[in-house]
DRENLO-777122 format. One record per residue (C-alpha): residue number from 1; residue in three letters; x, y, z. Coordinates in nm, 2 decimals. Example, Ala and Ser with C-alpha at 12.3 -4.5 7.8 and 13.67 -1.06 7.14 Angstrom:
DRENLO-777122
r num=1&residu=Ala&u=1.23&v=-0.45&w=0.78
r num=2&residu=Ser&u=1.37&v=-0.11&w=0.71
END
This chain:
DRENLO-777122
r num=1&residu=Met&u=0.00&v=0.00&w=0.00
r num=2&residu=Glu&u=0.15&v=0.33&w=-0.11
r num=3&residu=Val&u=0.09&v=0.62&w=0.13
r num=4&residu=Ser&u=0.16&v=0.98&w=0.04
r num=5&residu=Ile&u=0.12&v=1.27&w=0.28
r num=6&residu=His&u=0.11&v=1.63&w=0.17
r num=7&residu=Gly&u=0.07&v=1.96&w=0.36
r num=8&residu=Asp&u=-0.05&v=2.30&w=0.27
r num=9&residu=Gly&u=0.01&v=2.58&w=0.52
r num=10&residu=Ile&u=0.14&v=2.32&w=0.77
r num=11&residu=Lys&u=0.49&v=2.16&w=0.80
r num=12&residu=Ile&u=0.47&v=1.78&w=0.80
r num=13&residu=Ser&u=0.70&v=1.71&w=1.09
r num=14&residu=Glu&u=0.85&v=1.37&w=1.15
r num=15&residu=Ser&u=0.62&v=1.30&w=1.44
r num=16&residu=Leu&u=0.31&v=1.41&w=1.24
r num=17&residu=Asp&u=0.42&v=1.19&w=0.95
r num=18&residu=Gln&u=0.47&v=0.89&w=1.18
r num=19&residu=Phe&u=0.14&v=0.95&w=1.36
r num=20&residu=Thr&u=-0.05&v=0.97&w=1.02
r num=21&residu=Arg&u=0.12&v=0.67&w=0.88
r num=22&residu=Ser&u=0.05&v=0.46&w=1.19
r num=23&residu=Lys&u=-0.32&v=0.55&w=1.17
r num=24&residu=Val&u=-0.34&v=0.50&w=0.79
r num=25&residu=Asp&u=-0.16&v=0.16&w=0.80
r num=26&residu=Arg&u=-0.44&v=0.02&w=1.00
r num=27&residu=Leu&u=-0.68&v=0.07&w=0.70
r num=28&residu=Asp&u=-0.55&v=-0.26&w=0.56
r num=29&residu=Arg&u=-0.71&v=-0.45&w=0.85
r num=30&residu=Tyr&u=-1.05&v=-0.32&w=0.75
r num=31&residu=Leu&u=-1.01&v=-0.33&w=0.37
r num=32&residu=Pro&u=-0.74&v=-0.55&w=0.21
r num=33&residu=Asn&u=-0.59&v=-0.47&w=-0.13
r num=34&residu=Ile&u=-0.57&v=-0.09&w=-0.09
r num=35&residu=Ala&u=-0.34&v=0.03&w=-0.37
r num=36&residu=Gln&u=-0.29&v=0.39&w=-0.26
r num=37&residu=Val&u=-0.37&v=0.63&w=0.02
r num=38&residu=Arg&u=-0.34&v=1.00&w=-0.03
r num=39&residu=Val&u=-0.35&v=1.22&w=0.28
r num=40&residu=Glu&u=-0.39&v=1.60&w=0.24
r num=41&residu=Leu&u=-0.34&v=1.81&w=0.56
r num=42&residu=Ser&u=-0.39&v=2.19&w=0.56
r num=43&residu=Ile&u=-0.43&v=2.49&w=0.78
r num=44&residu=Gln&u=-0.66&v=2.75&w=0.63
r num=45&residu=His&u=-0.64&v=3.10&w=0.78
r num=46&residu=Thr&u=-0.96&v=3.29&w=0.78
r num=47&residu=Ser&u=-1.03&v=3.66&w=0.82
r num=48&residu=Arg&u=-1.32&v=3.59&w=1.05
r num=49&residu=Gly&u=-1.33&v=3.34&w=1.33
r num=50&residu=Ala&u=-1.09&v=3.06&w=1.41
r num=51&residu=Asp&u=-0.84&v=2.91&w=1.16
r num=52&residu=Lys&u=-0.93&v=2.57&w=1.02
r num=53&residu=Ala&u=-0.74&v=2.24&w=1.03
r num=54&residu=Ser&u=-0.84&v=2.01&w=0.75
r num=55&residu=Ala&u=-0.76&v=1.64&w=0.69
r num=56&residu=Gln&u=-0.86&v=1.48&w=0.36
r num=57&residu=Ile&u=-0.80&v=1.11&w=0.30
r num=58&residu=Thr&u=-0.85&v=0.94&w=-0.04
r num=59&residu=Val&u=-0.82&v=0.57&w=-0.08
r num=60&residu=Leu&u=-0.78&v=0.39&w=-0.41
r num=61&residu=His&u=-0.86&v=0.03&w=-0.39
r num=62&residu=Ala&u=-0.68&v=-0.23&w=-0.61
r num=63&residu=Arg&u=-1.02&v=-0.30&w=-0.79
r num=64&residu=Gly&u=-1.05&v=0.08&w=-0.88
r num=65&residu=Ala&u=-1.30&v=0.20&w=-0.62
r num=66&residu=Ile&u=-1.24&v=0.54&w=-0.47
r num=67&residu=Leu&u=-1.33&v=0.63&w=-0.11
r num=68&residu=Arg&u=-1.27&v=0.97&w=0.03
r num=69&residu=Ala&u=-1.33&v=1.14&w=0.37
r num=70&residu=Glu&u=-1.25&v=1.49&w=0.49
r num=71&residu=Glu&u=-1.28&v=1.66&w=0.83
r num=72&residu=Lys&u=-1.24&v=2.04&w=0.90
r num=73&residu=Leu&u=-1.21&v=2.16&w=1.25
r num=74&residu=Asp&u=-1.16&v=2.50&w=1.42
r num=75&residu=Ile&u=-0.81&v=2.51&w=1.55
r num=76&residu=Glu&u=-0.83&v=2.50&w=1.93
r num=77&residu=His&u=-0.48&v=2.37&w=2.01
r num=78&residu=Arg&u=-0.17&v=2.23&w=1.84
r num=79&residu=Asp&u=-0.31&v=1.88&w=1.82
r num=80&residu=Thr&u=-0.62&v=1.98&w=1.63
r num=81&residu=Ile&u=-0.48&v=1.85&w=1.30
r num=82&residu=Arg&u=-0.44&v=1.50&w=1.47
r num=83&residu=Thr&u=-0.80&v=1.52&w=1.58
r num=84&residu=Ala&u=-0.90&v=1.60&w=1.23
r num=85&residu=Ile&u=-0.71&v=1.29&w=1.10
r num=86&residu=Asn&u=-0.88&v=1.07&w=1.35
r num=87&residu=Lys&u=-1.23&v=1.20&w=1.26
r num=88&residu=Ala&u=-1.16&v=1.17&w=0.89
r num=89&residu=Leu&u=-1.05&v=0.81&w=0.95
r num=90&residu=Glu&u=-1.38&v=0.74&w=1.14
r num=91&residu=Lys&u=-1.57&v=0.87&w=0.84
r num=92&residu=Leu&u=-1.36&v=0.65&w=0.61
r num=93&residu=His&u=-1.43&v=0.34&w=0.82
r num=94&residu=Arg&u=-1.80&v=0.40&w=0.77
r num=95&residu=Gln&u=-1.75&v=0.43&w=0.40
r num=96&residu=Ile&u=-1.54&v=0.11&w=0.40
r num=97&residu=Asn&u=-1.83&v=-0.08&w=0.57
r num=98&residu=Arg&u=-2.07&v=0.06&w=0.31
r num=99&residu=Phe&u=-1.83&v=-0.04&w=0.03
r num=100&residu=Lys&u=-1.78&v=-0.39&w=0.16
r num=101&residu=Ser&u=-2.15&v=-0.44&w=0.20
r num=102&residu=Lys&u=-2.21&v=-0.33&w=-0.16
r num=103&residu=Arg&u=-1.95&v=-0.58&w=-0.28
r num=104&residu=Ile&u=-2.19&v=-0.85&w=-0.16
r num=105&residu=Ser&u=-2.43&v=-0.76&w=-0.43
r num=106&residu=Lys&u=-2.66&v=-1.03&w=-0.59
r num=107&residu=Asn&u=-2.59&v=-0.87&w=-0.93
r num=108&residu=Lys&u=-2.29&v=-1.07&w=-1.07
r num=109&residu=Lys&u=-2.20&v=-0.79&w=-1.31
r num=110&residu=Ile&u=-2.17&v=-0.54&w=-1.02
r num=111&residu=Arg&u=-1.97&v=-0.78&w=-0.81
r num=112&residu=Glu&u=-1.73&v=-0.83&w=-1.10
r num=113&residu=Lys&u=-1.51&v=-0.52&w=-1.05
r num=114&residu=Tyr&u=-1.50&v=-0.15&w=-0.99
r num=115&residu=Arg&u=-1.33&v=0.01&w=-1.29
r num=116&residu=Ala&u=-1.24&v=0.37&w=-1.18
r num=117&residu=Thr&u=-0.88&v=0.45&w=-1.27
r num=118&residu=Val&u=-0.62&v=0.68&w=-1.12
r num=119&residu=Ala&u=-0.70&v=0.92&w=-1.40
r num=120&residu=Glu&u=-1.07&v=0.92&w=-1.30
r num=121&residu=Leu&u=-0.96&v=0.98&w=-0.94
r num=122&residu=Asp&u=-0.79&v=1.30&w=-1.05
r num=123&residu=Ile&u=-1.09&v=1.41&w=-1.24
r num=124&residu=Ala&u=-1.36&v=1.31&w=-0.99
r num=125&residu=Glu&u=-1.17&v=1.47&w=-0.70
r num=126&residu=Glu&u=-1.10&v=1.85&w=-0.71
r num=127&residu=Leu&u=-0.81&v=1.82&w=-0.48
r num=128&residu=Pro&u=-0.73&v=2.16&w=-0.34
r num=129&residu=Leu&u=-0.37&v=2.09&w=-0.27
r num=130&residu=Gly&u=-0.27&v=1.91&w=-0.59
r num=131&residu=Val&u=-0.17&v=2.15&w=-0.86
r num=132&residu=Pro&u=-0.09&v=1.99&w=-1.20
r num=133&residu=Ala&u=0.24&v=2.07&w=-1.36
r num=134&residu=Ala&u=0.24&v=2.35&w=-1.61
r num=135&residu=Ala&u=0.32&v=2.11&w=-1.89
r num=136&residu=Glu&u=-0.01&v=1.92&w=-1.82
r num=137&residu=Met&u=-0.23&v=2.24&w=-1.84
r num=138&residu=Ala&u=-0.31&v=2.44&w=-2.15
r num=139&residu=Pro&u=-0.38&v=2.80&w=-2.08
r num=140&residu=Pro&u=-0.74&v=2.80&w=-1.98
r num=141&residu=Pro&u=-1.01&v=3.01&w=-2.14
r num=142&residu=Glu&u=-1.15&v=3.29&w=-1.93
r num=143&residu=Arg&u=-1.42&v=3.08&w=-1.74
r num=144&residu=Ile&u=-1.26&v=2.73&w=-1.76
r num=145&residu=Phe&u=-1.02&v=2.67&w=-1.48
r num=146&residu=Arg&u=-0.93&v=2.31&w=-1.53
r num=147&residu=Arg&u=-0.92&v=2.05&w=-1.81
r num=148&residu=Lys&u=-0.87&v=1.68&w=-1.75
r num=149&residu=Gln&u=-0.85&v=1.38&w=-1.97
r num=150&residu=Val&u=-1.03&v=1.07&w=-1.86
r num=151&residu=Glu&u=-0.96&v=0.71&w=-1.95
r num=152&residu=Met&u=-1.30&v=0.57&w=-2.03
r num=153&residu=Ile&u=-1.33&v=0.21&w=-1.91
r num=154&residu=Pro&u=-1.67&v=0.05&w=-1.97
r num=155&residu=Met&u=-1.89&v=0.00&w=-1.66
r num=156&residu=His&u=-2.26&v=-0.07&w=-1.60
r num=157&residu=Glu&u=-2.51&v=0.19&w=-1.48
r num=158&residu=Glu&u=-2.53&v=0.03&w=-1.13
r num=159&residu=Glu&u=-2.15&v=0.04&w=-1.10
r num=160&residu=Ala&u=-2.15&v=0.41&w=-1.19
r num=161&residu=Ile&u=-2.42&v=0.48&w=-0.93
r num=162&residu=Glu&u=-2.21&v=0.31&w=-0.66
r num=163&residu=Gln&u=-1.90&v=0.50&w=-0.77
r num=164&residu=Leu&u=-2.10&v=0.83&w=-0.76
r num=165&residu=Glu&u=-2.22&v=0.75&w=-0.41
r num=166&residu=Leu&u=-1.87&v=0.65&w=-0.29
r num=167&residu=Leu&u=-1.73&v=0.98&w=-0.42
r num=168&residu=Ser&u=-2.03&v=1.19&w=-0.28
r num=169&residu=His&u=-2.05&v=1.39&w=-0.60
r num=170&residu=Asp&u=-2.35&v=1.52&w=-0.79
r num=171&residu=Phe&u=-2.25&v=1.37&w=-1.13
r num=172&residu=Tyr&u=-2.02&v=1.10&w=-1.27
r num=173&residu=Met&u=-1.91&v=1.06&w=-1.63
r num=174&residu=Phe&u=-1.86&v=0.70&w=-1.75
r num=175&residu=Met&u=-1.86&v=0.47&w=-2.06
r num=176&residu=Asn&u=-2.17&v=0.26&w=-2.06
r num=177&residu=Ala&u=-2.07&v=-0.11&w=-2.10
r num=178&residu=Ser&u=-2.40&v=-0.19&w=-2.27
r num=179&residu=Thr&u=-2.38&v=0.08&w=-2.54
r num=180&residu=Leu&u=-2.01&v=0.17&w=-2.54
r num=181&residu=Glu&u=-2.12&v=0.54&w=-2.53
r num=182&residu=Val&u=-2.02&v=0.81&w=-2.28
r num=183&residu=Asn&u=-2.30&v=0.88&w=-2.03
r num=184&residu=Val&u=-2.33&v=1.13&w=-1.75
r num=185&residu=Leu&u=-2.50&v=1.00&w=-1.44
r num=186&residu=Tyr&u=-2.65&v=1.28&w=-1.21
r num=187&residu=Lys&u=-2.85&v=1.31&w=-0.89
r num=188&residu=Arg&u=-3.20&v=1.45&w=-0.94
r num=189&residu=Asp&u=-3.32&v=1.72&w=-0.70
r num=190&residu=Ser&u=-3.65&v=1.52&w=-0.66
r num=191&residu=Gly&u=-3.46&v=1.21&w=-0.57
r num=192&residu=Gly&u=-3.31&v=0.92&w=-0.77
r num=193&residu=Tyr&u=-3.07&v=0.95&w=-1.06
r num=194&residu=Gly&u=-3.08&v=1.06&w=-1.42
r num=195&residu=Ile&u=-2.85&v=0.97&w=-1.71
r num=196&residu=Leu&u=-2.75&v=1.20&w=-2.00
r num=197&residu=Leu&u=-2.72&v=1.02&w=-2.32
r num=198&residu=Pro&u=-2.55&v=1.13&w=-2.65
r num=199&residu=Gln&u=-2.78&v=1.17&w=-2.95
END
């Protein structure tokens, strides 16, 4: 399991690095076959009120599923960032339980495999701390701030719904395994989901 820890507005000291790794290393007990864990720690200074400590943990499973949890806390003492890490991990454990229960699906096609890729992780997650290299970004037009390329791997609609729920996003772009067309799955305000189909 590859673990990377990044800081924004906070120095990742040796003790904080060891603390974070010791906590993250335990994830393997709850969910085997984790390929990668990304930990983003930040201190956000606000003009009003207390500064915020933020811990965001993103897990990429070997089968391609993406799980993510974030916790933001008002800074009350020097260990607030450690508290944020612990609370983000608690949220992640709940997501892992949900993920594992969904893997025991009666639908054989859904059980087969999650197909999200690392490229999809970068697109699906707007990571505030990760800035792409200049060579990867063309100068954006006035209102477009980010462009990403996605590797389209076929998946069924139910798989796309599960990936959308795991990411806690409002929409998810995927290649439909039944039609081999790009579809956009989205959450409806009135409940349920909708799918945008090319014409």
